[in-house]
VMD Tcl script that draws the C-alpha trace (Angstrom):
set ca {
  {7.90 -3.64 -9.81}
  {7.75 -0.95 -12.49}
  {7.28 1.87 -10.02}
  {8.48 4.65 -12.27}
  {5.61 3.89 -14.69}
  {3.23 5.46 -12.17}
  {2.18 9.09 -12.37}
  {2.89 11.20 -9.25}
  {-0.82 10.93 -8.33}
  {-0.79 7.14 -8.75}
  {2.42 6.85 -6.68}
  {0.78 8.57 -3.75}
  {-2.37 6.48 -4.24}
  {-0.24 3.32 -4.15}
  {1.32 4.39 -0.85}
  {-2.12 5.19 0.57}
  {-3.24 1.64 -0.24}
  {-0.06 0.10 1.14}
  {-0.43 2.07 4.38}
  {-4.08 1.08 4.71}
  {-3.20 -2.58 4.32}
  {-0.35 -2.59 6.83}
  {-2.95 -1.25 9.28}
  {-5.28 -4.24 8.60}
  {-4.27 -5.90 11.88}
  {-4.33 -2.54 13.74}
  {-0.55 -2.62 14.20}
  {2.17 -1.37 11.89}
  {5.23 -3.51 12.57}
  {8.64 -1.78 12.44}
  {9.63 -3.84 9.38}
  {6.41 -2.81 7.61}
  {7.13 0.84 8.38}
  {10.69 0.45 7.10}
  {9.41 -1.15 3.89}
  {6.87 1.62 3.31}
  {9.44 4.36 3.88}
  {11.92 2.65 1.55}
  {9.16 2.50 -1.05}
  {8.73 6.28 -0.79}
  {12.41 6.62 -1.70}
  {12.16 4.18 -4.61}
  {9.14 6.09 -5.91}
  {10.94 9.42 -5.63}
  {8.27 11.09 -3.52}
  {8.69 14.71 -2.49}
  {9.32 15.67 1.13}
  {5.68 16.76 1.48}
  {4.46 13.44 0.07}
  {6.76 11.52 2.42}
  {5.32 13.47 5.36}
  {1.84 12.44 4.20}
  {2.90 8.77 4.07}
  {4.42 9.08 7.55}
  {1.08 10.46 8.77}
  {-0.68 7.41 7.27}
  {1.74 5.19 9.17}
  {0.62 6.92 12.39}
  {-3.10 7.00 11.54}
  {-4.52 4.88 8.73}
  {-6.10 6.50 5.67}
  {-9.88 6.73 5.68}
  {-11.56 3.60 4.32}
  {-13.40 5.51 1.59}
  {-10.05 6.75 0.29}
  {-8.83 3.21 -0.42}
  {-11.67 2.09 -2.64}
  {-10.39 -0.62 -5.03}
  {-12.33 1.11 -7.81}
  {-9.76 3.92 -7.55}
  {-6.90 1.63 -8.62}
  {-6.12 2.25 -12.28}
  {-6.72 -1.01 -14.19}
  {-3.25 -0.91 -15.75}
  {-1.66 -0.75 -12.28}
  {-3.71 -3.37 -10.41}
  {-0.98 -6.00 -10.49}
  {1.60 -3.46 -9.30}
  {-0.62 -2.40 -6.38}
  {-1.19 -6.02 -5.36}
  {2.54 -6.81 -5.52}
  {3.47 -3.76 -3.43}
  {0.82 -4.51 -0.82}
  {1.86 -8.16 -0.61}
  {5.52 -7.19 -0.20}
  {4.61 -4.74 2.55}
  {2.53 -7.33 4.40}
  {5.26 -9.96 4.21}
  {8.09 -7.56 5.10}
  {7.85 -8.40 8.80}
  {7.96 -12.15 8.18}
  {4.39 -12.78 9.29}
  {1.07 -12.14 7.59}
  {-1.66 -11.94 10.21}
  {-5.16 -13.31 9.52}
  {-6.67 -9.80 9.11}
  {-3.89 -8.87 6.68}
  {-4.37 -12.10 4.73}
  {-8.14 -11.67 4.58}
  {-7.81 -8.09 3.39}
  {-5.32 -9.09 0.69}
  {-7.52 -11.95 -0.54}
  {-10.50 -9.62 -0.79}
  {-8.51 -6.96 -2.64}
  {-7.13 -9.58 -5.02}
  {-10.68 -10.77 -5.77}
  {-11.82 -7.21 -6.42}
  {-8.89 -6.31 -8.66}
  {-8.48 -9.54 -10.60}
  {-10.91 -10.02 -13.46}
  {-12.69 -13.39 -13.61}
}
mol new
graphics top color blue
foreach p $ca { graphics top sphere $p radius 0.5 }
foreach p [lrange $ca 0 end-1] q [lrange $ca 1 end] { graphics top cylinder $p $q radius 0.2 }
display resetview
């Protein structure tokens, strides 16, 4: 993933989406949490931004804040890859996670 190509705003938006999707089955597995926190390090987030991500791992972001229309077109593939990696990080993709990912992929992938 070309994470450093993201602006600071887009980096935080990516993490918001990733956190929302790991909550799709109403349970954030320890491996998913570890993946998300390692992603904050790879993205070079500030301490305040990491605290925000940790809060999203405790309580999911609001649904209206993870509108696929907010994903910059040039970063759609990157968002999908990061979300997929997060969902597979615990070795099992639950049906709600899979359904959410399929829907997002349909919304972000042009026909």
